[in-house]
N, C-alpha and C positions, 0 to 999 in steps of 0.2 A: 155340378151342374147335371141336370138331372131329363132337361129337357132336349128335345131333337130337330132340327128344322128337315121338314118331310123333303124338301128337294135337295138341299146341300151336304146336309150331314152333321150343319154346326150345332154345335151344343148349349144352352142355355139353362140359366137359374129362370127361375117356375113364374117369377114375375117379373121377369123382362118380357114374357108378350105384350101385345099391341091390345087396341080396345076391342078389336077384333078377337081376342083369343088365338092371335097367331104371330108368333115368330118369324118375321121378314126382312129384320136387320141388314142380314145378311149376306140374301141373294134377288131383295128387291121382290121376293113373292116368285121366286126362279125363274126372274126375266131373267138374270147373273149367272152363268156357266161358263167354269175358266179350266183349263184344262190340270188334272193333280200335278203338283209335283212331283219329280223323281224323286226314288230314294236318296235319302243324306248320301254324303261320301260318310263313309266309317271313323274316318280322323274328326269329324266335325260332330257326329253322337260321343266318340270319344270326350272329346275337348269340351260339348256340353252339359254332359251328365256324368261324369266320374269325378271321383273326389281326392284327383293325385294331385301334387302339387303342379303340374304342369296344366293339368284343365283349371284348378284356382285360378291361375296365372294367366289362361286366357281367357277368360270371363273376368277378370278382376281392369283386363288392360285391352277387352274388345275390341274398344273401338281405336286404341291405337293401331290392334292386330290388321285393323280392317282398313286405314289410313295406310296402313307400309304397303298395303296388296292390291288397294284403288287405283283404277288407269283412271279417273277424272277425280278432280278436286271439288269440293263443295265450298264456300264461302257466301258469308251475309255479316250485318251490322247485330251483333249480339247485346245485348240490352238486359241484362237480369233489374230482376223490380226492387225497388229500396225495399231496406227494411230489413227483419232476422230474421224473417220466414222461411222452410226449407228451400231448397235451391230450385229453381226453376228455368227452363232450356227456353229464353222467349227472343224471338226474332225481331228486328225492326228494320221495315222496307224489303226487298227484292233478295230473293233466295239464289243461287246463278251457280252454275256447272262451268267445268273447262276440260276443254282437255288441250294436254303440250305437245310439241313437235316429235319424231321419233328421234332426237338426239338431242341433248340440253347445250345449252350457248357454254361458253368457255366464262361467263358472269353467275350461272347456278349449278348445285348440284344436280346430280339424275336425281329424279323422283317419279313415281305413278307408274305410266305403262312404258318408260325409257327402263326402265329396270329388267323389264322383263328379256333386252338383248344382248345380257349379261347371262355367264354361264350361274349357275342357282348359289355357289359357294361367294362368290364376287356380288353377287345380289343381296345374299343374306348380309354381309358386311355391309355394303353401303344404308338397309334397312336398319340394320342394329346403332349404328352409330346415331340415326334420329332417334330410335326407342330404347334406349339401356334398359329400362326397367322390363322389357321382355325378353322374354326366353331366346337363344342362337338355334337350338334341337327345332324350337318350337314354329320358328320361321322356317327355318331347314326346309321340316316335313311340309309344311303350306303350303311354300312355293313350288315344292314336288309335285305334290296335288293339281293346285290349279295350273301346274306347262299342261300337264296329263288332259285333264277333264274342260278347262276354260277357252271355251274359243277366241277372247278378246287378247290371252294370251301369245295363243299361237298365233294368232294374225299378227300381233307387232313382230314377234321372231320369224316372220316370213316375212314381213314390209322389210328388214333387218336386212334378210341373207338375198333378194329382190335388189336393195340399193347395192351391198356389195359385190354384185354381180354385172351391175347396172349403175358404173360408177357416174360415169356426166350423162346421164339421158333421166329425162323426170318419172319421178315416182312419188303418186300420192295412191294412200287406203282412203278407201269411204267405208264408213259404219251408216247403213243408210237406215231412214226410217222407217222404210218397209224392207221386210225378210225378202221379200220378192223383188229382184233383182228387175229395175225396167229395161232392157235389150233395147229401147228406143232413143232411153238418151244416150247410152253409151255405146263405143264399141267394146268388143267383146272384149274382157277384163283379162289382163294373163295369170290372173291367180285368183280364185274364187276361195272363203272359208264359208263356215258357216254365219259370220254375222260380217262379211265384210266383202268388198270386192276390192282389187286390189292393180294399178293399173302404173303400165313401165311405156313412157312415152307422153304425147301431148293428145291425145284421140280424146274425143267425146267429150260431151257438153258439160261446162263447173258443176258441180254438185247443188244439191236445191237448198232451201234455206236450211230443211228442219237436219239434211244430212249432215253426218262428223268427218270433215275430212282433214287427215292425218299428212302432214307433210315429214320431210328428214330435218329440216330444220328451220327456223324461225324464231324471231324476236319476241313475239307475241302466244299467249295463249286463245283458242280458239273456243268461246262459247256451244255450250248444248244448250238446244231448245227442251223444255221440260216435256214437248210432243213427241220427242224420239224415246224410241222406245230402247235404245241401250242409252238414256240416265242412270238409272236408279243399276243397272246389271254392271255399270263402269264404276258408277262411285260405292256402292255396296257388295263386292267380289265373294264375303264371307257369307253375306244372304242369300246371293246366288251365284254359286259358283262355276253350274254348268247352264248360265245363261237361260233362269226357265221363266218361260212366257213372264213377259213384263206387258204393260197395259199400251198400248198405239191406237191412232183416231180413226182404226176399222174393223175395232171387235162392236160384234152386233148383240141385242138380245137373242133369250132365243126366239127362235120364229112363231111358237104356237102362243105365246104369253107377250108380245111385244105389243106396243101400240102402236098405231098408225102415223102418231106426231112424234114418238121416241121409239125408235128402233136401236141407237149406239149405246154402248155401256161409258156410261163416263169415269173418267179419270177417280173421282170420288167412289162408287162405287165397285169399282176394280178396287181398291183398299179396303174398303170396308170386307168385300168380299175375300180378300187374301188376309186381314187382320181376325175376322170369325174365328174361334178356336173350334177344332175337331180333332177329332179321336183321330191318336200315332202321332209319330214324333214331329216334329215340326221344326228346321234350323230360326226359322222369324220367330216363335214363340219362347226358344230355349235359350234365344238370343240376346 
């Protein structure tokens, strides 16, 4: 790729220019400007680029590894096309994401965010029992990494500790649609992390429709709105290990290049920007 966007640095093949001889798909001619991802954790760089047995196993089983560490599940009706052609991942109907209560019920095994309340060795055993083609020591390294840098992992553990400290009091954890907690809707939370507010007691208004509320126990999983900025990072933690900036409804076009009618970044524009190839290492493009 020899050509480059003058606004965001995305690289192109020469023939990808439009009829105006510009390269605009990446950032819509400078309207979209998102913060660059921070440097990837060294562990992920090694697993995504080296040729060691561990790295090869990780890349071969990357979807299994990601699912094992996800905080939310993704569901859809998968309908592969008929015939003998190459594999095609085709979804039929609605795609939905769900998050479970903090503790598993007696009828279900612990999974997703519930695993982060256990110590690392016990959580690794539980993940390995469902993913026997993955490697135990890779699980252990990834678990240590996420507990150190991932705010969702830290939030689940903090909620567990508060439940243990207040066993007879209502505790709930809210992952907000907007990072900025609206204190007019709630009394002051007992504890705040980078992505969540944890409340002890029944004070405060119920969460808004697009907020994610995790309770200690329950028989059902809660659906996550696709408009919630936590949806992708909770579903794909190994693509976004630090909860890097995800799309949200408040993203705006660059002021000097926006139009009067359209001022906000759409979900499609955000994904196109992130999927555009740029120089330097990218977890997304190497996964």
